[in-house]
C-alpha positions as CSV (number, residue, x, y, z in Angstrom):
1,M,14.4,18.2,28.1
2,T,11.8,20.0,25.9
3,D,9.2,22.2,27.3
4,G,5.5,21.7,26.7
5,N,5.2,24.3,23.9
6,D,8.3,22.9,22.1
7,A,6.8,19.3,22.3
8,L,3.5,20.5,21.0
9,S,5.2,22.3,18.1
10,Q,7.1,19.2,17.2
11,I,3.9,17.1,17.4
12,Q,2.2,19.5,15.0
13,E,5.2,19.3,12.6
14,H,5.1,15.5,12.7
15,R,1.4,15.5,12.1
16,A,1.7,17.9,9.2
17,Q,4.3,15.5,7.7
18,I,2.0,12.5,8.3
19,D,-0.9,14.3,6.6
20,A,1.3,15.0,3.5
21,L,2.4,11.4,3.4
22,D,-1.2,10.2,3.8
23,K,-2.1,12.3,0.7
24,E,0.8,10.7,-1.3
25,I,-0.3,7.2,-0.1
26,V,-3.9,7.8,-1.2
27,E,-2.6,9.0,-4.6
28,L,-0.3,6.0,-5.0
29,L,-3.1,3.6,-3.9
30,N,-5.4,5.0,-6.5
31,A,-2.7,4.7,-9.2
32,R,-2.1,1.1,-8.1
33,T,-5.8,0.4,-8.3
34,E,-6.0,1.8,-11.9
35,L,-3.1,-0.5,-12.9
36,S,-4.7,-3.5,-11.2
37,L,-8.0,-2.9,-12.9
38,A,-6.2,-2.6,-16.3
39,I,-4.5,-5.9,-15.7
40,R,-7.8,-7.5,-14.6
41,A,-9.4,-6.4,-17.9
42,L,-6.5,-7.9,-19.9
43,K,-6.4,-11.3,-18.1
44,P,-9.2,-13.0,-20.0
45,G,-7.6,-12.2,-23.3
46,A,-4.3,-13.7,-22.0
47,H,-6.2,-16.8,-20.8
48,M,-5.2,-16.1,-17.2
49,G,-7.4,-16.6,-14.2
50,L,-8.3,-13.5,-12.1
51,Y,-6.6,-14.8,-9.0
52,D,-3.0,-15.9,-8.8
53,P,-1.7,-16.9,-5.4
54,R,1.9,-17.2,-6.7
55,R,1.7,-13.5,-7.8
56,E,0.6,-12.5,-4.3
57,E,3.6,-14.3,-2.8
58,E,5.9,-12.6,-5.3
59,I,4.4,-9.2,-4.2
60,F,5.0,-10.0,-0.5
61,E,8.6,-11.1,-1.2
62,R,9.3,-8.0,-3.3
63,V,7.9,-5.7,-0.6
64,Y,10.0,-7.4,2.0
65,G,13.1,-6.6,-0.1
66,Y,12.1,-2.9,-0.1
67,N,11.7,-2.9,3.7
68,E,14.3,-1.1,5.8
69,G,12.2,-0.9,8.9
70,P,11.0,0.0,11.4
71,L,8.0,-2.1,10.1
72,Y,8.5,-5.8,10.3
73,N,7.9,-7.9,7.2
74,D,4.8,-9.4,9.0
75,N,3.4,-5.9,9.4
76,L,3.9,-5.2,5.7
77,R,2.3,-8.6,4.8
78,E,-0.8,-7.6,6.8
79,I,-1.0,-4.2,5.1
80,Y,-0.6,-5.7,1.7
81,K,-3.1,-8.5,2.4
82,G,-5.6,-5.7,3.0
83,I,-4.6,-3.8,-0.2
84,L,-4.8,-7.0,-2.3
85,K,-8.2,-7.9,-0.8
86,V,-9.6,-4.5,-1.7
87,M,-8.1,-4.9,-5.2
88,K,-9.8,-8.2,-5.7
89,E,-13.2,-6.8,-4.5
90,M,-13.0,-3.6,-6.6
91,P,-15.7,-3.5,-9.3
92,S,-14.4,-3.3,-12.8
93,L,-14.7,0.1,-14.4
């Protein structure tokens, strides 16, 4: 059994790791957004519509293939639905 100080120390370590991961996640989301906006700008020239539901399903399926848990695929779908919603609502630069 761990004492209170050891548990508190471990919590602080885990939180520091979470903070570092959150920083990486924000950086990656911004990089993803830049690519998404670049694709959006190119779509009219390629005679493509802005929204492609098949592409969204491809993204979900690909993400499921990366998943090794503990998140369930349904959890990832909800997260990615939010990401994709934001991407669609982003104003073009």
